[in-house]
C-alpha positions as CSV (number, residue, x, y, z in Angstrom):
1,X,-5.4,-17.8,22.0
2,X,-6.0,-14.1,22.2
3,X,-5.5,-14.2,26.0
4,X,-2.0,-15.5,25.4
5,X,-1.3,-13.1,22.6
6,X,-2.4,-10.1,24.6
7,X,0.3,-10.7,27.2
8,X,2.7,-9.4,24.5
9,X,4.2,-6.0,24.4
10,X,2.5,-2.6,24.0
11,X,4.5,-0.9,21.3
12,X,6.1,2.5,21.7
13,X,5.4,5.5,19.4
14,X,6.9,5.1,15.9
15,X,6.7,8.6,14.6
16,X,7.3,12.3,15.5
17,X,9.6,13.5,18.3
18,X,8.6,10.7,20.6
19,X,9.8,8.0,18.3
20,X,12.8,7.1,20.3
21,X,11.2,7.4,23.7
22,X,9.9,4.1,25.3
23,X,6.4,4.3,26.8
24,X,7.8,4.2,30.3
25,X,7.3,6.9,32.9
26,X,10.3,8.4,34.6
27,X,10.7,7.2,38.2
28,X,10.3,10.7,39.4
29,X,7.0,11.2,37.6
30,X,3.6,9.7,38.3
31,X,3.6,5.9,37.8
32,X,1.2,4.8,35.2
33,X,0.2,1.6,33.5
34,X,-0.6,1.3,29.8
35,X,-2.8,-1.4,28.3
36,X,-6.2,-2.7,27.4
37,X,-8.0,-5.5,29.1
38,X,-9.9,-6.6,26.0
39,X,-8.5,-8.6,23.1
40,X,-9.6,-7.7,19.6
41,X,-12.5,-9.6,18.2
42,X,-11.8,-12.8,16.3
43,X,-15.0,-13.1,14.3
44,X,-16.0,-16.1,16.3
45,X,-18.1,-16.5,19.5
46,X,-15.6,-19.2,20.7
47,X,-12.5,-17.5,22.1
48,X,-10.7,-20.9,21.7
49,X,-11.5,-21.0,18.0
50,X,-8.0,-20.5,16.5
51,X,-9.3,-20.8,12.9
52,X,-11.1,-17.4,13.4
53,X,-7.8,-15.6,13.8
54,X,-5.8,-17.6,11.3
55,X,-6.1,-17.8,7.6
56,X,-4.8,-15.8,4.6
57,X,-3.6,-12.3,4.8
58,X,-3.6,-9.7,2.0
59,X,-0.4,-8.1,0.7
60,X,-0.8,-5.4,3.4
61,X,-1.3,-8.1,6.1
62,X,-5.1,-7.9,6.5
63,X,-6.8,-11.0,7.9
64,X,-9.3,-11.9,5.1
65,X,-11.0,-14.6,7.2
66,X,-11.9,-12.1,9.9
67,X,-13.4,-9.7,7.3
68,X,-10.6,-7.2,7.1
69,X,-9.3,-5.5,4.0
70,X,-7.0,-2.6,3.4
71,X,-8.5,0.8,3.4
72,X,-6.4,3.4,1.5
73,X,-8.1,6.4,3.2
74,X,-7.5,5.1,6.7
75,X,-4.1,3.4,5.9
76,X,-4.9,0.2,7.8
77,X,-6.9,-3.0,7.8
78,X,-10.6,-2.4,8.6
79,X,-14.0,-4.0,8.1
80,X,-15.2,-1.3,5.7
81,X,-18.9,-1.5,6.8
82,X,-17.8,-0.5,10.3
83,X,-16.3,2.8,9.1
84,X,-18.8,4.7,7.0
85,X,-19.0,8.0,9.0
86,X,-16.4,10.6,7.9
87,X,-15.6,11.5,11.5
88,X,-15.0,7.9,12.4
89,X,-12.7,7.5,9.4
90,X,-10.8,10.6,10.4
91,X,-10.4,9.3,14.0
92,X,-9.1,5.9,12.7
93,X,-6.7,7.7,10.3
94,X,-5.5,9.9,13.1
95,X,-4.7,6.9,15.3
96,X,-2.9,5.1,12.5
97,X,-0.8,8.1,11.6
98,X,0.1,8.5,15.3
99,X,1.1,4.8,15.8
100,X,2.9,4.6,12.4
101,X,1.9,2.1,9.7
102,X,3.1,-1.4,10.3
103,X,2.4,-4.7,8.6
104,X,-1.1,-5.9,9.3
105,X,-2.1,-2.9,11.4
106,X,-5.9,-3.1,12.0
107,X,-8.6,-0.9,13.4
108,X,-11.3,-3.1,14.9
109,X,-14.8,-1.5,15.1
110,X,-15.5,-3.6,18.2
111,X,-12.9,-1.6,20.0
112,X,-13.7,1.8,18.7
113,X,-15.7,4.1,20.9
114,X,-17.0,7.6,20.4
115,X,-16.8,9.8,23.5
116,X,-19.1,12.7,24.4
117,X,-17.0,15.5,23.0
118,X,-16.1,16.6,19.5
119,X,-13.1,14.8,18.2
120,X,-12.9,12.4,21.2
121,X,-12.5,8.7,20.8
122,X,-11.0,5.6,22.4
123,X,-9.8,2.8,20.2
124,X,-7.3,-0.1,20.1
125,X,-5.1,-1.0,17.1
126,X,-3.3,-4.3,16.6
127,X,-0.7,-5.4,14.1
128,X,0.2,-8.7,12.5
129,X,2.5,-9.5,15.4
130,X,-0.4,-8.9,17.9
131,X,1.2,-5.8,19.4
132,X,-1.7,-3.8,20.9
133,X,-1.9,0.0,20.7
134,X,-4.5,1.6,23.1
135,X,-5.2,5.1,21.9
136,X,-7.1,8.1,23.3
137,X,-8.1,11.0,20.9
138,X,-9.0,14.2,22.7
139,X,-10.2,17.1,20.5
140,X,-8.5,15.3,17.6
141,X,-5.1,15.0,19.5
142,X,-4.0,11.4,19.9
143,X,-2.1,9.9,22.8
144,X,-1.5,6.5,24.3
145,X,-4.1,5.5,26.8
146,X,-2.8,5.6,30.4
147,X,-4.4,4.7,33.7
148,X,-3.4,5.6,37.3
149,X,-1.6,2.7,38.9
150,X,-2.2,1.6,42.5
151,X,1.2,3.1,43.5
152,X,0.7,6.4,41.6
153,X,3.0,9.2,42.7
154,X,0.6,11.7,44.2
155,X,2.6,14.6,45.7
156,X,2.3,16.8,48.8
157,X,4.6,19.5,50.1
158,X,4.1,21.4,53.4
159,X,5.5,24.3,55.3
160,X,5.0,25.3,58.9
161,X,5.0,28.9,60.1
162,X,6.0,29.0,63.7
163,X,5.0,32.7,64.1
164,X,1.3,32.0,63.1
165,X,1.2,28.3,63.9
166,X,-0.1,27.6,60.5
167,X,0.6,24.6,58.2
168,X,0.5,25.4,54.5
169,X,0.1,22.4,52.2
170,X,0.2,22.0,48.4
171,X,-0.9,18.8,46.7
172,X,-0.8,17.4,43.2
173,X,-3.3,14.5,42.9
174,X,-3.7,12.4,39.8
175,X,-7.2,11.9,38.4
176,X,-7.7,8.9,36.2
177,X,-9.9,10.7,33.6
178,X,-9.9,14.2,32.2
179,X,-13.3,15.0,33.8
180,X,-12.5,13.5,37.3
181,X,-11.3,15.5,40.3
182,X,-11.2,15.3,44.1
183,X,-13.0,17.1,46.9
184,X,-11.6,18.1,50.3
185,X,-13.6,16.3,53.0
186,X,-11.7,16.9,56.2
187,X,-8.5,18.1,57.8
188,X,-7.7,16.1,61.0
189,X,-5.1,16.7,63.6
190,X,-4.3,13.4,65.5
191,X,-3.4,13.6,69.2
192,X,-0.1,11.7,68.9
193,X,3.6,12.2,69.6
194,X,4.7,13.7,67.3
195,X,1.5,15.3,66.0
196,X,0.1,13.9,62.8
197,X,-2.1,15.6,60.2
198,X,-4.4,13.8,57.8
199,X,-5.9,15.5,54.8
200,X,-9.0,13.5,53.7
201,X,-10.1,13.7,50.0
202,X,-12.9,12.0,48.1
203,X,-12.9,11.1,44.4
204,X,-15.3,13.0,42.2
205,X,-16.1,11.0,39.1
206,X,-19.0,12.4,37.0
207,X,-21.3,9.8,35.3
208,X,-20.2,10.7,31.9
209,X,-17.8,9.4,29.2
210,X,-14.6,11.3,29.0
211,X,-11.0,10.6,28.0
212,X,-9.1,8.2,30.2
213,X,-6.0,10.5,30.4
214,X,-4.2,11.0,33.7
215,X,-5.0,14.6,34.8
216,X,-3.1,16.3,37.6
217,X,-5.3,18.3,40.0
218,X,-3.7,20.9,42.3
219,X,-4.9,21.8,45.8
220,X,-3.6,24.0,48.5
221,X,-4.7,25.2,51.9
222,X,-3.8,25.9,55.5
223,X,-4.3,24.2,58.9
224,X,-4.1,25.9,62.3
225,X,-1.9,24.0,64.7
226,X,-0.5,24.3,68.1
227,X,2.9,22.9,67.1
228,X,4.9,21.7,64.2
229,X,3.6,18.2,63.1
230,X,5.8,15.2,62.5
231,X,3.9,13.7,59.6
232,X,1.4,15.0,57.1
233,X,-0.6,12.4,55.1
234,X,-3.2,12.5,52.3
235,X,-6.1,10.0,52.1
236,X,-8.2,9.5,49.0
237,X,-11.4,7.5,49.6
238,X,-10.0,6.3,52.9
239,X,-6.7,5.1,51.6
240,X,-3.3,6.9,52.3
241,X,-1.8,7.9,48.9
242,X,1.0,10.3,50.0
243,X,2.7,11.3,53.2
244,X,5.7,13.4,54.2
245,X,7.9,14.1,57.2
246,X,9.8,16.9,55.3
247,X,8.2,19.9,56.9
248,X,10.1,23.2,56.6
């Protein structure tokens, strides 16, 4: 049942200056996807057990059968035994205030994770209509969780100086997490007609927990060439992610 419910919509922000902005990235900006691949827990080991997610709701919309009750301090439905630490309560309240209170809004402890920095959490909220809200809190600042899509809009601009025969490049590459980056591996000039340049990068992903927030990384450099190239491409981990023929 939850697999079907989860195919529903991810809601847009309900409060603040972003209230009227849908959670869609401008076509001229990096393409991102928003979502969470885990349904909230039902209180049953059997994912097909519909009784686990049904039953009576409180006046605030909390599912009694799943152990949820309304918590005034957090402002949402929770299992109170899952939120006893003041910092966790503050994180849950921060996410609820960011999303905006809706009927049956719940914070599930099974989808609540502390990250290795002060005021850093990942959690997912869900309301009575089974709209899911994946949230990242970084230094107590909440935002909707975003991940880099396969066709993410990495950018490269290049300029060729015919006096020095140097190609200058500037790149903006999108890291999937706040602690991730990239490393320059090689700059290759292919013997072709016209000349092609390939800038090879590798992902650098530290083995640590950090916020899954798309983070732009800027790179620049120069390449000595005998002539103006026709194409300049960027590879990350062996895959071409950006290319341009617009060479000034």
